[in-house]
C-alpha positions in Angstrom: 7.6 37.6 23.6 6.8 39.8 20.6 6.3 37.8 17.4 5.9 39.0 13.9 4.0 36.4 11.7 4.3 36.7 7.9 2.0 34.6 5.7 0.5 35.2 2.2 -2.9 33.7 2.6 -4.1 31.4 -0.1 -7.3 32.2 -2.0 -10.6 31.5 -0.2 -11.8 29.5 -3.1 -9.0 27.1 -2.5 -9.6 25.8 1.1 -6.2 25.8 2.8 -5.2 23.9 5.9 -2.1 26.2 6.0 -4.3 29.3 6.4 -6.1 27.6 9.3 -2.8 26.6 11.0 -1.5 30.1 10.8 -4.7 31.6 12.2 -4.8 29.1 15.1 -1.2 29.7 15.9 -1.7 33.4 16.2 -4.8 32.9 18.4 -2.8 30.4 20.6 0.1 32.8 21.0 -2.1 35.6 22.0 -3.9 33.4 24.5 -0.7 32.7 26.3 0.2 36.4 26.5 2.5 36.8 23.5 2.2 40.0 21.5 1.6 39.1 17.8 2.2 41.5 14.9 1.1 40.3 11.5 1.8 40.6 7.8 -1.1 38.6 6.3 -1.8 39.7 2.7 -4.4 37.6 0.9 -4.3 36.3 -2.7 -8.0 37.3 -2.8 -6.9 40.9 -2.6 -4.6 40.9 -5.7 -7.4 41.9 -8.1 -8.0 45.0 -6.0 -4.4 46.2 -6.1 -3.4 49.2 -8.2 -2.1 48.2 -11.7 1.6 49.1 -11.0 1.4 47.1 -7.8 0.1 44.0 -9.6 2.9 44.4 -12.2 5.5 44.2 -9.4 4.0 40.9 -8.2 5.8 39.2 -11.0 9.0 39.9 -9.1 7.5 38.7 -5.8 9.3 35.3 -5.8 12.6 37.4 -5.7 11.6 40.6 -3.9 8.5 42.5 -3.1 9.7 46.0 -2.2 6.4 47.0 -0.6 6.6 44.0 1.8 10.2 44.6 2.6 9.5 48.3 3.4 6.6 47.3 5.6 8.8 44.7 7.5 11.5 47.2 8.1 9.0 49.7 9.4 7.5 47.1 11.8 10.9 46.2 13.1 11.9 49.8 13.6 8.6 50.6 15.4 8.0 47.4 17.4 11.3 45.5 17.6 9.8 42.0 17.4 11.8 39.2 19.1 11.3 36.8 16.2 9.9 36.7 12.6 7.9 33.6 11.9 7.3 33.0 8.2 5.0 30.6 6.4 4.0 31.1 2.7 5.9 34.1 1.2 4.6 34.3 -2.4 3.4 36.2 -4.2 3.0 39.3 -2.0 5.8 39.0 0.6 8.9 37.2 -0.9 11.8 35.4 0.8 13.6 38.7 0.9 11.9 39.2 4.3 14.3 36.7 5.7 17.3 38.8 4.7 15.8 42.0 5.8 15.0 40.6 9.3 18.4 39.0 9.8 20.1 42.2 8.7 18.3 44.0 11.6 19.2 41.3 14.2 15.8 39.6 14.2 15.9 35.8 14.2 13.8 34.0 11.7 11.7 30.8 12.1 10.1 29.2 9.0 7.4 26.6 9.1 7.7 24.2 6.1 4.2 23.1 5.0 5.1 21.7 1.6 8.0 21.1 -0.8 8.5 24.7 -2.1 12.2 24.5 -1.3 12.7 22.0 -4.1 9.6 22.5 -6.3 8.3 25.8 -7.8 4.7 24.5 -7.3 5.4 23.2 -3.8 3.8 19.8 -4.5 6.4 17.7 -6.2 3.6 16.3 -8.4 3.2 16.1 -12.2 1.4 13.8 -14.7 -0.6 11.9 -12.1 2.2 11.1 -9.6 5.1 12.3 -7.5 7.8 14.2 -9.4 11.4 14.7 -8.4 12.6 16.2 -11.7 14.0 19.4 -10.1 15.4 18.0 -6.9 19.1 18.5 -6.7 19.3 20.7 -9.9 20.9 24.1 -9.7 18.4 25.3 -12.3 14.8 24.0 -12.1 14.5 23.8 -15.9 11.9 21.0 -16.0 9.5 23.2 -13.9 9.7 26.0 -16.5 9.4 23.6 -19.4 6.3 22.0 -18.0 4.8 25.2 -16.6 4.5 23.6 -13.2 3.4 26.7 -11.4 -0.3 27.4 -12.2 0.2 25.9 -15.7 2.2 28.9 -16.8 5.8 28.9 -18.1 6.1 32.6 -17.4 5.0 32.3 -13.8 7.1 29.1 -13.4 10.1 31.0 -14.7 9.5 33.7 -12.1 9.2 31.1 -9.3 12.3 29.4 -10.6 14.2 32.7 -10.5 13.1 33.2 -6.9 14.2 29.6 -6.0 17.7 30.2 -7.4 18.1 33.7 -6.1 17.2 32.7 -2.5 19.2 29.5 -2.0 21.6 31.5 0.2 18.7 33.3 1.8 17.1 30.2 3.1 20.4 29.3 4.8 19.9 32.4 7.0 16.8 30.9 8.6 17.6 30.2 12.3 15.1 27.4 12.8 12.9 25.4 10.5 9.7 23.7 11.7 8.8 20.6 9.8 5.4 19.0 10.1 6.5 15.4 9.2 9.7 13.3 9.3 9.6 13.3 5.5 9.7 17.1 5.3 12.5 17.1 7.8 14.4 14.6 5.6 13.8 16.8 2.6 15.3 19.8 4.4 18.4 17.9 5.4 18.8 16.7 1.7 18.8 20.4 0.8 21.7 21.1 3.2 19.8 22.3 6.3 21.7 21.0 9.4 19.5 18.6 11.4 20.0 20.7 14.6 18.2 23.6 12.9 15.0 21.6 12.2 12.3 21.0 14.8 9.7 18.4 14.1 6.3 19.8 15.1 3.2 17.9 13.9 -0.1 19.6 13.1 -2.2 20.2 16.2 -6.0 20.4 16.4 -8.4 21.1 19.2 -9.5 18.1 21.4 -13.1 17.2 20.4 -13.5 15.3 23.7 -14.0 11.7 24.5 -14.6 9.8 21.2 -17.9 8.1 20.6 -18.3 4.6 19.1 -17.0 4.0 15.6 -19.4 4.7 12.9 -19.8 2.9 9.6 -19.0 5.5 6.9 -15.8 5.8 4.9 -15.0 9.5 5.0 -12.9 11.7 2.6 -12.3 15.4 3.5 -10.3 17.5 1.1 -10.0 19.4 -2.1 -11.6 17.5 -5.0 -8.6 17.4 -7.4 -6.4 14.8 -8.9 -3.7 15.2 -6.3 -5.9 14.4 -3.4 -7.3 11.3 -5.1 -11.0 11.3 -4.3 -11.5 9.6 -7.7 -9.1 6.8 -6.6 -11.2 6.3 -3.5 -14.5 6.3 -5.3 -13.2 3.8 -7.8 -11.9 1.6 -5.0 -15.2 1.9 -3.1 -17.2 0.6 -6.1 -14.9 -2.4 -6.3 -14.7 -3.3 -2.6 -16.5 -6.0 -0.7 -18.1 -3.9 2.1 -20.4 -4.5 5.0 -24.1 -3.8 4.4 -24.9 -0.2 5.1 -21.4 1.2 4.5 -21.5 4.7 2.9 -18.8 6.8 1.2 -19.0 10.4 2.3 -17.0 12.8 0.2 -16.6 16.3 1.8 -15.0 19.0 -0.3 -15.2 21.0 -3.5 -12.9 21.4 -6.4 -12.3 20.8 -10.1 -13.1 17.1 -10.0 -16.6 17.7 -8.5 -18.5 17.2 -11.8 -16.4 14.1 -12.7 -17.0 12.5 -9.3 -20.7 13.1 -9.6 -20.6 11.4 -13.0 -18.5 8.5 -11.7 -20.8 8.0 -8.7 -23.7 7.8 -11.1 -26.8 6.4 -9.4 -25.0 4.6 -6.5 -27.2 5.3 -3.4 -24.3 4.6 -1.0 -22.1 7.5 -2.2 -22.7 11.0 -1.0 -21.0 14.1 -2.5 -21.5 16.4 0.5 -19.7 19.5 -0.7 -17.7 21.8 1.5 -18.4 22.0 5.2 -17.4 24.2 8.1 -15.4 22.8 11.0 -18.5 21.8 12.9 -19.8 19.9 9.9 -16.5 18.1 9.4 -16.6 17.1 13.1 -20.1 15.6 12.6 -18.8 13.6 9.7 -15.9 12.3 11.7 -18.2 11.2 14.5 -20.2 9.1 12.0 -17.1 7.6 10.3 -15.6 4.2 10.8 -12.6 4.9 8.6 -11.0 8.2 7.3 -9.4 7.8 3.8 -6.6 10.0 2.6 -6.0 8.6 -0.9 -3.4 11.2 -2.1 -1.3 10.8 -5.2 1.3 13.3 -4.0 3.8 13.3 -1.1 1.5 15.3 1.2 2.6 17.5 4.0 0.5 16.7 7.0 -3.2 17.1 6.0 -5.3 18.6 8.8 -7.9 15.8 8.4 -5.2 13.3 9.5 -4.8 15.0 12.9 -8.6 15.4 13.2 -9.1 11.7 12.5 -6.6 10.9 15.3 -8.3 13.3 17.7 -11.7 11.6 17.0 -10.2 8.2 17.4 -10.8 7.2 13.8 -8.5 4.9 11.9 -6.8 6.2 8.8 -6.4 4.5 5.4 -3.8 6.4 3.3 -1.7 5.9 0.3 2.0 5.3 0.7 3.1 8.0 -1.7 5.0 10.0 0.9 4.4 11.5 4.3 1.6 9.1 5.3 3.5 5.9 4.5 4.0 3.7 7.5 0.7 4.1 9.3 0.6 0.3 9.7 3.7 0.5 11.9 2.1 3.3 14.0 -1.0 1.1 14.5 -3.3 4.0 13.7 -4.3 2.7 10.3 -2.9 1.4 7.0 -0.8 2.7 4.1 -1.3 1.1 0.6 -0.2 1.9 -2.9 -2.1 4.6 -4.7 -4.1 2.2 -6.9 -7.8 1.4 -6.8 -7.3 -2.3 -6.4 -5.0 -1.9 -3.4 -7.4 0.6 -1.7 -10.3 -1.7 -2.4 -8.6 -4.6 -0.8 -7.7 -2.5 2.3 -11.3 -1.4 2.7 -12.1 -5.0 3.6 -11.0 -4.2 7.1 -14.4 -2.6 7.6 -15.7 -6.2 8.2 -13.3 -6.5 11.2 -14.6 -4.3 13.9 -12.2 -5.5 16.5 -9.2 -4.5 14.3 -10.8 -1.1 13.6 -11.3 -0.6 17.3 -7.7 -1.3 18.1 -6.6 1.1 15.4 -9.0 3.7 16.8 -7.6 3.4 20.3 -4.0 3.8 18.9 -5.1 6.8 16.9 -6.5 8.6 20.0 -3.3 7.7 21.9 -1.2 9.1 19.1 -3.2 12.3 19.1 -2.7 12.8 22.9 1.1 12.2 22.4 1.8 14.6 19.5 -1.1 16.6 18.3 -2.7 18.6 21.1 -2.8 22.4 21.1 -0.9 22.6 24.5 2.0 20.6 23.1 2.0 22.6 19.9 2.2 26.0 21.6 4.8 24.9 24.1 7.0 23.5 21.3 6.6 26.8 19.4 7.5 29.0 22.3 10.5 26.7 23.0 11.7 27.3 19.4 11.3 31.1 19.8 13.2 31.1 23.1 16.0 29.1 21.6 16.6 31.3 18.5 16.3 34.6 20.5 18.8 33.3 23.1 21.3 32.4 20.3 20.9 35.8 18.6 21.3 37.7 21.9 24.4 35.7 22.7 25.9 36.7 19.3 25.6 33.2 17.8 
């Protein structure tokens, strides 16, 4: 199997679970003997591009001629069996899908967010989920509000790309959705259900889990969407067992505000960013992992990591993480401080936490292991290449 992976890496200053997923998939494919070709431009590199090349990036949401030429050259030289795309802006463009299909190469697309219906990809505005552009032929609200990077001009470019490529996205042979909500969103946009494969985020097995700790743990970007401020507010209101600490791991624009809100509380630790080994240490010391997002979420990496470490999850019910109660792995509550504070009272009930921890570990073994992920991915590749070779 020869696979060409295309992904525009996000900036290193904006920690990205998507970047990590792509890197791990490439390594896993190579480990099982697949030949992997890559197109992996990074947004960190934009400032080093020649001036005329930077000017052309404005058209990237529609077409990047440099990327299209590179793809055509790789196809001519290496004849990949499949093109697997992830994030395609600003240095690749969805035109790669057309170029590959025109040369008989099937296309697989992993959907990590809501870019198909939102120029920013988050479906979030003014402190909560936003559906203003869903179902519209022209995403006018996105341009009016400058939803992409706070810029009307850049939002207009992204909106033009969204409109221009509606038919392009229909040429994708198979979509991979991380969550049932993302799968539902694709079907609402007209993608046939039989062209969508549900494939949850996978993480390495950390080994047999240790006993539950006592900390409440947040891992993520410190911004309004991720809701660390909601969690901090709830923590200061909650009735908690003696010795419970809130550990906030991450960096971002809300860092200074969180430090001010935490004030002199000795039971709140703003840890900053950590490498994977550091995050694993925090997970081992946690009794509960909180994901207090205000947006719909894709499938945050820390969710799968929490399950792998047998740590219950407390999330908001804004979108993809609604329904954790039914799974038995944790709890989903409204994105309000009072609701989160009330839910934190479960920390007094170690027996209930232990049952959720056991269910979390079982869920990990059922859906989120690397072996399952790579076999599912190879199965998708085999299916789409078989259909193309048969003339379907």
